[in-house]
C-alpha positions, 0 to 999 in steps of 0.5 A: 456250528462246528465248534458247538456240535464237536463239543456236544459230541465229545460230551456225549461220548464221555458220558457213554464212556463213563456208563460203559465203565460203571454199568453193571451189565449190558442191558443197563449200559445200553439203556443208559447210553440210549437215554444219553444219546437221545437227550443229546440229540434233543439239545442238537435239535434245539440248537438247529431250530434257531440256527440258520445254515450259511449255505447249502454246503453247510446244511448238507454237511450237517445232515450227512456228516454231523447228525448221523454221528449222534443218531447212530448211537441212539439207534445202536444202543436201542437195538443193543438193548433189545438184543441183550434183553431177548438173548436166550439162556442156554448152551453155546449152540443156542446162543450161536443160533441167536446171534446168527439170526440177528446178523441175518436181519442186520445183513438184510437191512444193509443189503437193501440199502447198500446203494446209500451205504456205498455212496457214503463210504465212497465219498460220493457227492453227486446226490448230496442235494437230493439226499441231505438237503431238507425238502418238502418232497423228502418223504419216505415211502416206507416209514423209517423206524428211528429216533425222530422223523421231524423233517425240520431236523432231518432228512430221510437219507440222513436218517437211513444213513444213521441206521446203516452206521448203527447196524454196521456197529451192531454187526461188529458187536454180534460178530464179536459175541459169535466168536466168543460163544463159538470158542471150544477151548476158551479156558484152555486158551486162557491158561495157555496165554497165562503160561506165557508170562507176558507182563506189562512192566511200564506204567499203567498210564503208558499202556492207557496212552497206547490203547487210546492211540490204537482206538484213535488210529482205528487199528482193531476191527476196522475201528469199531472195537469198543474201548472196554473190550480192547482194555479187557483183552490187553489186561488179560494179555499183559497181566495188568489191571488198568482200573479206571482207565478213562480217568487216566486218559482224561488226566493225559488229555488235560495236560498243557504240554507233552500229552503223549510221552509214551508215544513220543519216547517210543517213536524216538527209541524205535528210530534209534533201534532201526538206525542201530540195526542198519549199522 
């Protein structure tokens, strides 16, 4: 099971990456990404329909760790579509009020379900059988607005967890948008940054390698930053255009040997630099 689900997740993430790069605007991006996620979830359900879990532990792992990674994307992009579609036209003050309102609604949901959120984030397991093993009695008192409610392929808590993870990402998105519209001197700040004349002088492939290392390590925004957002910030900072950075990443990934030459050399040179300073 694990090999199939990992492959399926990687394929979905690749599709969403490509949509992010090529979509003309946020509405198109969120709609296409949502469709990609839903189609992938259907494939996952078809697989599970004919699959017999080895034991309760594997079933719990699927509904606690595996499936939420798929369903959260569908929920996130569905919410993002409505967020972008309903976004008002107007001054920064109006947009700021709009984003604050969205954050308030998201926060209320997170707060109502904080016990499950804390349970998951704390790696607790004592309620796993009740939460993540399918049961005929696993019926939600309040209908959950999510991608699917078929109890053959989900549990109530698995679905809620997916929504919590999606809303966590949505909170980060609105926070980033709020920061942008709240800046008073963005143009002046950009000119000031350009005046610093910071220019990336290594290869573009090396910078792409470094960016993906930051993403993999989760070093920005607690690991919730979108790759395109990080690329844009670094392009501006270092006065470079990375073009189709995802293609560069794929070229690095398929290498049979030495897929991370920049990080390898950087690590070696940093250690040498430290040694020289200690002498």
